[in-house]
N, C-alpha and C positions, 0 to 999 in steps of 0.2 A: 572436780570442783575443789577450790581452795578457799578456806576461811582463815583470814589472816588477822591476828590481834592488833597489829599496828597499821602503818600506812602501806600503800601499794607501791613497790619499788619501780613499777613501770610507769608511774605518773610522771608527766613532763615537768620541767622546772617551773613553768609558768602556771601550773595548777592542773586541774582535772581536765581530761580530754574533752573535746567538744562533742556534743551529741550530733550524730549525722542527721541530715535533713530527712524528714519523714518520707517514707516510701522510696528512698534512694540508697542503694548499696554503697558502703564505704569504698573508696578508691582501692583497687587491687584485690577486692574480695572475690571469692569464687562466685560464679554466676548463681544468683538467687532471684526468684521472681519478685516483681514489685508487690504482688499480693501478699507474699510471705512477709516482706519487710513492713508493709502497712499493718498486718496482723500483729507483728512483733511490737510495732510502735504503740498500738492500742493497749496491748498487754503491759508494756512497760509503763505507760502513762497511768493505767489503773493501779499497778503495783506501787508507783511513786505516790499516788494519792493515799494509798493505804499505809505507806511508810514515810511520813513527812520528815523524820529525823535522818533519813538516808538519801544520798544522791545516787541515782541509778542511770546507767547509760550503756550503750552498745558500742563496741569498738572492734577493729580489725587488726589481727596480729598475724603477720605472714599471710597464709591462705585461709585463715580461720576467723569466723565471727564469734565473739564471746560477749557475755553480759557481765557488767561489774556493778556492784553495790558498795558504797562506802559511807560510813557514818559521818555526819557533819560535826560530831564531837567525839572525843576519845572514849566517853563512857557508853556509847552505843554498842550493843552486843547483838550479833557479831559485827565487828567494825568494818571488815572488808570481805566480800564474797565474790569469787570469780568462777564462772561456769559457762559452758556452752549450751546449757539446757534451761529453758525458761521455767519449767516446772520445778526443777531443782533449786533455782534461784528463789522462787516463791516460797518453797518449803523452808529454805534456810533462813529467810527473813521473818518468819513467824514471830520470834522474840522481839524483833526490832519494831514491830507494829505498835507497841505500847509506848515507845519513846516519843517525846515531844520535840518537834522541830525547833531549833533556836529561833527566838523571835516570835514564837507562837503563843506567847503569854498575853498578847494584846488581841482584841477582836478585830476582825477584818470584814469589810463591807461585802465582798464577793462571797466569802464563806458563810456569813450570816444570811445572805439572800438564799444561798444553797440550802441552808437548814430550813428556812421558811417554805421552800419549794419541796421539802422532803427529799432533798438530794443527799449525797454522801460526803461531799467535799467540805467538811467543817470540823473544827476542833472543840474540845471541851470548853475552852474559854468563850467561844462563840455561842455555844449552847447555854452556858450559864447566864450570859447577858440576856439572851432572848427569852429564856425560860422565865426569868424574873418579870419581863414585860408581858409575856403571854399569860401569866397568871392574872394580871389585871385587865389586859386587852387581848383576849384570844382571837379577835378578828384580824390581827396583823397577818397571820398565816393565810387565811382566805383571801385577803387583799393581794398579797404577793402572788398567790396562785391565779387570781383573777387577772392580774397584770400580765402574767405569762400567757394566759389564754387570749387576752387582747392582742398581744404581739402577733400571735399566730393568725388571728382574724385580720389584723391590719396588713400583714405581709401578703396574705392570700388576696385581699382586696386590691392592693397595689399591683400585684402580679397580673390580676385580671384586667387591669387598665393598660397593660402592655409594657410596664416598666419591669425590667428583669435584672437590674443592678441594685444591690443593697449594701449600705454601710451601717453596721451595727456598732455604734459608738458607746463605749462603756458597756461592752458586751457581757462582762462577768464570766463566771465559770460555765463550761458547757452544760446545757440542760436540754435533753431531748423532749420534743422535737426542736432542733436548733433552727435558726433562720434559714440556712441554706436548704435544710430538709423540707421546711414548710414551703418555701418559695418554689422549689423544684416539684412539689406536688401539683402545682399549677403551671409553672413555666420550667420545663426540664432543663433548659439551658441557662438558668439563672446563675449570676455571679455574685459572690458575697465577700465582703471584707469585714472581719471582726477587728475592733480596735479597743484596746484597754491599756491603762498605764501600769497596772499591777503585773510585775514580772512573772508571778506564779500563774496568773490567769493566762498570760501570753504563752507560757510554756505548755500549760495544759491544752490550750487552744491549738497550738501548732501540732501537738501530738494527736489530738482527737478530732479536730475539725478540718484541718487542711488535707482533705481527702483526695483532691485533684487540683489541676492548675486553674480552676475557676473559683477556688476558695483561698483567701489569704488571711493571715492573722498578723496584725500590725501593732507594734508598741507605739502608743501615742496618747497625748493628753487632750481631752476635749477643750480645754482652755486655749488651745492653739490649733484651731481648725485648719489654717493655712498649711501648717507643717504636716498635719495628718494627710491632707489631700495632695500634698507634694511628695509624700513618701513613695519611693520606687516600688516597695512591696504592694502598696495599694494600687498605684497606677498600672502595675502589671496585670491587674485583674479588672479594675474599674476604669471605664472610658468616661472621663468627666465632661466630655463634650456632648454626651448623650444623657438623657434623663436618668436620675438615680434616686433611690429612696434612702433617706437618712433616718435612722432610728435613734432616738434619745429617750429611752424608756427606763423609768425608775432610776434616773441618774442625776438629773439637774438639781434635785433638792439636796444633793450632797455637795453642791458648789455654792460658794458665796454669791449673793444676788447679782452684784455688778458683773462678776466674771461669767455667770450663767447667761445673763442678758447679752453680753458682748459676744459670747461664743455662738449663741443661737442666731444673732443678727449677722455675724460673719458667715455662718453656714448658709443662711438664706440668700445672702448676696452671691456666694460662690456657686450655688446650685444653678444649673442650667434650667431654663423654662421647661415645664412639663415634669419637673422633679417633684418628689413627695417628701414631706416631713412628718414623722410619726413621733409624738411626744406623750409621755405619761408622767405624772408627778403628784405627790401629795400636796394638799392645799390647806392653808389655815382657815379658809372660809368654810364655816360649818363644822370644823373639827374640834373636838374636845381639847381645850388648852392643856388639860392635864396629860393627855396622850402626847401632845407635842413636847411638853417638858420632859416626860418620861423617855421619849425617843432621843431627845438631845442629850440626856444623861447617859442613856445606854450606848450611844454612838460617839460619846465625847472622845474616846481614845482611838476612834477609827476615822471619823469625818465629821464635819459640821452638818447639822440638820437645819435647813433653812425653810421656815414655814412661809411659803409664798401665797399671796392672796389670789383668788380665782382670776381677778383682772390681770395680774401679772402673768399668769400662765397663758391667758388668752392673747396677751400682747406678743408672746413668742410666735404666734401665727400671723403677725401683722403683714398685710399685703398679700396674703395667700388665700386660696379658696378652700374653706373647710368642707370636707366631705360630710354628708349627712351621717349622724344627727348633730354634728357640730362638736363642741367641747362638752363632754358629758362624763358621767361616772364610768370608771374603767370596766366594771363588770357588765355594763349595759350597752357598750358601744357595739352596735350591729350584732348583738347576740340573738340567735333565733329564739322566738317566744319571749314571754315575760319572765323576768327574774327580779325578785325583791332584793333590795340592798342588804348585804350581810351584816351591816352595821349602821347605826345612826350616830356613832361617835367619831367616825373617821371618814373623810372624803378623799378620794384618789381620782384625779381627773385624767382624761385621755382624749386625744384628737388626732385626726389625720388630715393633712392639707396638701394641696397642689400649688406649685408656683405657676402663676398664670402664663399662658402662652396664647398667641393669636389664634382665633378660630375655635376655641374650646369652651364648653359650657362651664360656668362658675361652680357648678355642683357636679360631684361624681359619685 
């Protein structure tokens, strides 16, 4: 192992080496099984999440594979580590775990959601913002967790209807069980495309989610559905001439109303008959106005918070057949048994709908 105080002399003129595709050996490398490379990819992604101020990658030099970690700023210590041993790399980077990634002084939507889900992909700035809100509105965390449980129930329901293709738009950071894991528990051959505009989310997804050729992670913006559906990375996995399930969960309230309405309308039009649309979003109808103002203040540096009326959310399903029980509270959608609402101060709605096709029942 080498720990270098300055830059890496083997770095190319145009910047840092590109990270090899997950599960694929670098060109010219000695034969190594795909399973080993996938294991390395997961370990590197986990280590990257623990060390946000360091860029970590794997590269091939002559006939050897090595791992490189390099600080994003000169004050990160150690600045550069080069080794062929993952355990040695992890041990060497212990001091770097306390360093803050440049740009991590602002809260981030995906990281904040991870914190609410009790995940690990968040920074102190995210925790500070949400802890202030949770002190007054502790129900925010249970709502986020109820939304994640709804996604799992909705995916299983759609898979049982015979739809085995899923597009998770605004996917956020990986959170097990992920959509492909849930879908494959019902339909083992399910194909999933995760879409997000956040480059960190995309990077994590490609390392942790793209486990085979039936899962893709695509960089895309929900505001431009046509571009997402035309992306070669998506069409390599998803056959848009066949029914597909599009998930827009806990994401549309971060988009300006006109843009959100246009995006959903465009997706409805582009989906083939028999496809499903899954949506969850916070609503201003019945929600404490103080909570909405608090969320808008908390997220002001990350994204707008748009408080949509219940009627606006219902309109996103226009022309589609809502599955029972219709548009309802996120924690109660097809949940076994009775469950009381965890809050009377906040409403978070959810629905699953099918684009009509000839010869099918309007309810599913």
